[in-house]
C-alpha positions as CSV (number, residue, x, y, z in Angstrom):
1,M,-15.2,-4.0,-25.0
2,L,-17.4,-1.3,-23.6
3,M,-20.3,-4.1,-22.7
4,R,-17.3,-5.9,-21.1
5,A,-16.2,-3.2,-19.2
6,E,-19.4,-2.5,-18.0
7,N,-20.1,-6.0,-16.8
8,N,-16.6,-6.0,-14.7
9,K,-17.8,-2.5,-13.5
10,F,-21.1,-4.4,-12.4
11,K,-19.3,-6.9,-10.9
12,R,-17.3,-4.9,-8.9
13,T,-20.3,-2.9,-7.7
14,I,-22.1,-6.1,-6.5
15,S,-18.9,-7.3,-4.9
16,L,-18.7,-4.5,-2.9
17,Y,-22.2,-4.6,-1.9
18,K,-21.6,-8.2,-0.8
19,A,-18.7,-7.0,1.1
20,V,-20.9,-4.4,3.0
21,L,-23.6,-7.0,3.9
22,F,-20.9,-9.4,5.1
23,I,-19.5,-6.8,7.4
24,F,-22.9,-6.1,8.9
25,A,-23.6,-9.9,9.2
26,F,-20.1,-10.4,10.9
27,S,-21.0,-7.7,13.3
28,A,-24.5,-9.5,13.8
29,H,-23.6,-12.9,14.5
30,S,-21.8,-14.9,17.0
31,A,-18.7,-12.7,17.0
32,E,-16.2,-12.8,19.9
33,T,-13.5,-9.9,20.3
34,V,-10.5,-11.0,22.2
35,T,-7.2,-8.8,22.7
36,L,-3.9,-10.8,22.2
37,H,-1.3,-10.3,24.4
38,N,0.3,-7.7,21.9
39,A,-1.2,-4.3,23.0
40,D,-1.2,-3.3,19.1
41,T,-3.3,-6.2,18.0
42,Q,-7.0,-7.1,18.4
43,V,-8.6,-10.3,16.8
44,T,-12.3,-10.8,16.1
45,Y,-13.8,-14.2,15.8
46,K,-16.9,-15.2,14.1
47,N,-18.4,-18.7,14.6
48,L,-15.9,-19.4,17.3
49,S,-18.6,-20.7,19.7
50,S,-19.5,-23.4,17.0
51,L,-16.2,-25.2,18.3
52,S,-15.7,-27.1,21.5
53,V,-13.8,-25.3,24.2
54,S,-10.6,-27.4,23.3
55,H,-11.0,-26.7,19.9
56,Q,-11.4,-23.0,20.7
57,T,-8.2,-22.9,22.6
58,K,-6.2,-24.8,19.6
59,V,-8.1,-22.0,16.7
60,K,-6.8,-19.0,18.9
61,A,-3.4,-20.6,19.3
62,W,-3.2,-21.2,15.7
63,L,-4.3,-17.6,14.5
64,N,-2.2,-16.0,17.1
65,F,0.9,-17.9,15.8
66,G,0.0,-17.0,12.4
67,I,-0.6,-13.4,13.2
68,N,2.9,-13.1,14.9
69,A,4.6,-14.9,12.2
70,N,3.6,-12.6,9.8
71,K,4.2,-9.6,12.1
72,R,7.8,-11.0,12.7
73,V,8.6,-10.8,8.9
74,L,6.3,-7.8,7.7
75,G,5.7,-5.9,10.6
76,L,2.1,-4.7,11.6
77,P,-0.2,-4.3,8.9
78,R,-2.1,-1.0,8.6
79,Q,-5.3,-2.8,9.4
80,A,-4.0,-3.7,12.9
81,H,-7.4,-5.3,14.0
82,Y,-8.0,-8.8,12.6
83,Y,-11.1,-10.2,11.3
84,F,-11.7,-14.1,11.0
85,D,-14.7,-15.7,9.7
86,L,-14.3,-19.5,10.9
87,N,-16.0,-22.2,9.1
88,P,-14.8,-25.6,10.8
89,R,-15.3,-28.5,8.6
90,Y,-16.1,-32.1,9.7
91,F,-14.4,-33.8,6.6
92,A,-11.4,-32.5,4.9
93,T,-8.3,-34.2,3.2
94,E,-5.9,-31.3,4.7
95,P,-5.7,-28.9,7.4
96,V,-7.2,-25.7,5.6
97,P,-8.8,-26.7,2.3
98,W,-9.4,-23.4,1.3
99,A,-9.5,-19.7,2.4
100,R,-9.8,-16.0,1.0
101,I,-9.8,-12.5,2.0
102,N,-13.1,-10.8,1.9
103,R,-12.5,-6.9,1.2
104,G,-14.5,-4.0,2.6
105,G,-14.6,-1.3,5.1
106,V,-12.5,-4.0,7.1
107,D,-10.9,-6.9,5.4
108,T,-11.8,-10.3,6.8
109,V,-10.0,-13.6,6.6
110,E,-12.3,-16.2,5.7
111,L,-11.0,-19.7,6.8
112,H,-12.4,-23.2,6.0
113,F,-10.5,-25.6,8.1
114,Y,-10.8,-29.2,9.4
115,R,-12.0,-29.0,13.0
116,Y,-10.0,-32.0,14.0
117,A,-6.7,-30.9,12.4
118,S,-3.7,-30.8,15.2
119,L,-2.4,-27.6,16.1
120,T,1.1,-28.5,14.6
121,S,-0.6,-29.3,11.3
122,L,-2.6,-26.4,11.2
123,K,0.7,-24.2,12.0
124,R,2.7,-26.0,9.0
125,D,-0.1,-25.3,6.5
126,W,0.7,-22.4,4.3
127,T,-2.8,-21.0,3.9
128,L,-3.2,-18.7,6.9
129,Y,0.3,-17.1,5.9
130,H,-0.7,-16.4,2.3
131,E,-4.2,-14.8,3.5
132,L,-2.7,-12.5,6.1
133,S,0.0,-11.1,3.4
134,H,-3.0,-10.1,1.6
135,L,-3.7,-7.6,4.3
136,Y,-0.3,-5.7,3.5
137,H,-1.6,-4.5,0.0
138,P,-4.8,-3.0,-1.3
139,L,-7.3,-4.4,-3.2
140,F,-6.4,-4.8,-7.1
141,D,-8.4,-4.7,-10.3
142,Y,-8.9,-8.4,-11.8
143,K,-6.6,-7.8,-14.5
144,D,-3.9,-7.1,-11.8
145,F,-4.7,-10.1,-9.8
146,W,-1.4,-12.0,-10.9
147,L,0.3,-9.2,-9.0
148,A,-1.8,-9.6,-5.7
149,E,-1.5,-13.4,-5.7
150,G,2.0,-13.5,-6.8
151,L,2.8,-11.2,-3.6
152,A,1.0,-13.5,-1.1
153,T,2.4,-16.4,-2.5
154,Y,6.0,-15.2,-2.2
155,L,5.3,-13.4,1.2
156,Q,3.9,-16.7,2.6
157,N,7.0,-18.8,1.6
158,R,9.3,-15.9,3.1
159,V,7.2,-16.0,6.4
160,M,7.3,-19.7,6.5
161,L,11.3,-19.6,5.9
162,H,12.0,-16.9,8.5
163,N,9.7,-18.6,11.1
164,Q,11.4,-21.9,10.7
165,L,8.5,-23.7,9.3
166,I,10.3,-24.8,6.4
167,S,14.2,-24.7,5.8
168,G,16.1,-23.0,3.3
169,D,15.9,-26.1,0.9
170,E,12.6,-26.7,1.1
171,F,12.0,-22.8,0.5
172,I,14.1,-23.5,-2.8
173,H,12.2,-26.5,-3.7
174,R,8.7,-24.9,-3.1
175,I,9.7,-21.9,-5.1
176,S,11.3,-24.0,-8.0
177,A,8.5,-26.5,-8.2
178,G,5.6,-23.7,-8.1
179,L,7.5,-22.0,-11.0
180,Q,7.6,-25.2,-13.1
181,R,3.7,-25.4,-12.4
182,G,3.2,-22.0,-13.6
183,K,5.3,-22.6,-16.9
184,L,3.2,-25.7,-17.7
185,N,0.1,-24.1,-17.0
186,T,1.3,-21.2,-19.5
187,K,1.4,-23.4,-22.2
188,Q,-2.5,-24.5,-21.7
189,N,-3.4,-20.6,-20.9
190,K,-2.0,-18.7,-23.7
191,G,-2.4,-14.8,-24.2
192,Q,-1.5,-11.5,-22.3
193,L,-1.2,-12.0,-18.7
194,N,-3.5,-9.4,-17.9
195,S,-6.2,-10.9,-20.0
196,V,-5.5,-14.6,-18.4
197,S,-5.3,-12.8,-15.0
198,E,-8.9,-11.5,-15.4
199,N,-10.3,-14.6,-16.6
200,M,-8.3,-16.8,-14.2
201,W,-11.4,-18.9,-12.6
202,Q,-13.1,-19.5,-15.8
203,R,-9.7,-20.7,-17.5
204,N,-8.4,-22.6,-14.5
205,A,-5.1,-20.6,-14.8
206,Y,-4.2,-20.3,-11.2
207,Q,-0.8,-21.7,-11.4
208,R,0.2,-19.2,-14.3
209,V,-1.3,-16.2,-12.8
210,Y,0.0,-17.1,-9.1
211,W,3.4,-18.1,-10.1
212,T,4.1,-15.5,-13.0
213,G,3.2,-13.1,-9.8
214,V,5.9,-14.6,-7.8
215,A,8.6,-14.6,-10.5
216,F,8.0,-10.6,-11.0
217,F,8.7,-10.3,-7.1
218,I,11.8,-12.5,-7.4
219,E,13.0,-10.6,-10.5
220,A,12.4,-7.3,-8.4
221,E,14.4,-8.7,-5.5
222,S,17.3,-9.4,-7.9
223,Q,17.2,-5.8,-9.3
224,L,17.0,-4.4,-5.6
225,K,20.0,-6.3,-4.3
226,A,21.8,-5.3,-7.6
227,Q,21.2,-1.9,-7.1
228,D,22.0,-1.9,-2.9
229,K,18.5,-1.3,-2.3
230,P,16.4,-2.6,0.7
231,D,14.7,-5.9,0.0
232,L,11.0,-6.2,-0.7
233,V,10.1,-7.2,3.1
234,S,11.8,-3.9,4.2
235,L,9.8,-2.2,1.6
236,I,6.4,-3.5,2.6
237,K,6.9,-2.5,6.2
238,Q,7.4,1.1,5.2
239,Y,4.7,0.9,2.9
240,Q,2.1,0.2,5.8
241,M,3.5,3.3,7.6
242,C,3.6,5.9,4.7
243,C,1.2,4.9,2.1
244,R,-1.3,1.9,2.8
245,E,-3.9,4.1,4.5
246,N,-4.3,6.1,1.1
247,E,-4.7,3.2,-0.9
248,Q,-7.9,1.5,0.5
249,Y,-10.2,1.2,-2.5
250,A,-10.1,-0.7,-5.9
251,S,-9.5,1.1,-8.9
252,D,-8.0,0.2,-12.6
253,Q,-4.8,2.0,-11.2
254,Q,-4.5,0.8,-7.7
255,A,-1.8,-1.9,-8.6
256,K,0.2,1.0,-10.4
257,Q,-0.3,3.2,-7.5
258,F,1.0,0.3,-5.2
259,L,4.0,-0.3,-7.5
260,Q,4.9,3.6,-7.8
261,S,5.0,3.6,-3.8
262,L,7.4,0.8,-3.8
263,D,9.3,2.7,-6.1
264,R,9.4,5.7,-4.2
265,L,10.4,4.1,-1.1
266,S,13.2,2.3,-2.6
267,R,14.4,5.4,-5.0
268,S,14.3,3.3,-8.1
269,G,12.0,2.5,-11.1
270,I,12.2,-1.3,-10.6
271,F,8.7,-2.3,-9.8
272,T,6.8,0.1,-12.4
273,S,9.4,-0.8,-15.2
274,L,8.8,-4.5,-14.5
275,Y,5.2,-4.1,-14.4
276,R,5.4,-2.5,-17.9
277,R,7.1,-5.7,-19.2
278,Y,5.0,-8.3,-17.4
279,Q,1.3,-7.2,-17.6
280,T,1.3,-7.9,-21.5
281,R,3.7,-10.7,-21.5
282,E,2.6,-14.3,-23.3
283,D,5.7,-16.3,-22.0
284,F,6.6,-17.3,-18.7
285,P,9.5,-15.6,-17.0
286,V,12.9,-17.4,-16.5
287,I,14.0,-17.6,-13.0
288,S,17.2,-19.1,-12.1
289,K,18.1,-21.4,-9.1
290,S,20.8,-18.7,-8.0
291,Q,18.0,-16.1,-7.9
292,I,15.7,-18.3,-5.5
293,A,18.9,-19.3,-3.4
294,T,19.8,-15.7,-2.6
295,L,16.3,-15.3,-1.1
296,T,17.0,-17.5,1.8
297,T,19.6,-15.2,3.0
298,P,18.8,-11.8,4.6
299,F,20.4,-8.9,2.6
300,T,21.2,-5.7,4.2
301,P,22.2,-2.9,1.8
302,K,25.6,-1.6,2.4
303,S,24.1,2.1,3.3
304,Q,22.6,0.6,6.4
305,L,25.7,-1.1,7.6
306,Q,27.6,2.1,7.9
C-alpha cells in the first residue's frame, strides 16, 4: 500500500510538472488572445493560425457559443479567462473525437476536432460542454474521478437541455441510456468505486465511473428538492463566488472539501452523506425514470418564491 501511495504521489508530481511545461509551451507558441463581446470574458487560442481564415471564424463561433451556453446555465467560472489548445484533424468519424482538461496554473481545454465539421455539428456535439463544465470544480484525486466526471457529464446534459440543443425527451433518453451502460459496465468492473475510479484507464471502466457519478448527482438533486433546497446548478454558481478560488490544488481531500462547500451553501448534509455511501459501493445505483424526468423542469425553492 505504501509503495502504491508513493507511486501515485510520483504520478501526481509528474502530472503537475507536465502541466507547468504545458503552460510555458502554451504561451510560447502561436497563441492569439481575443476578447469576446462580453467584457468579463477573454479567450486565448493555441494553434488557431493552423486553420484557414474561414475555419478560424467557424471555430471561434463554436467556442464562443459553448462558453455562452455554459454561462447561461452555470454562470461565469472562477477562471474567467478561457484557454483552448486547438488540435484540428484532417480525418475523423465525429466532430470532436476527444478532448480533456489540462490542469495547472491555468486550466486549459485541449480539443481534438474535425477541421471540416460544420458549425452546426460542432455545436450539437456534447464534448465542449463537458470539458467547460470541469472548469467549475477543482482537480480531484484519482480515487474521486467518478465525482468529477459524473458532475461534468451531468452538467453537460443540463447545459444542452437548457440551451435547446436537446429536447426534454432526448435528455431523459441520454441519461437513461448512460445509466444503463454504467450498470452493465459495473458487472465487468467489480470492486469498490474508489478503487475502480483510481484504475479507470487500465480497467476500461469509464462507463461505470462516469455514470455512477451522474447517479450521485441525480440522487443529490432529488434530496435537495425534497428538502426545498436550491438545485445543484444554483449551488455551483454560488460556489464560484465563495469557494472555488480557495480550492485550486489537488489533494486527497479536495473532493470532500468541494462537497462540504456544497453542503454549507445548501445548509444540508446531503453531499457528504451521499459521498460516504458512494465512495466504497460495489453495486450500481438505482435511479428511477421519475427522478430523471423531474430534472427537465427548473425547480425553485418555496423560500425563494416569497
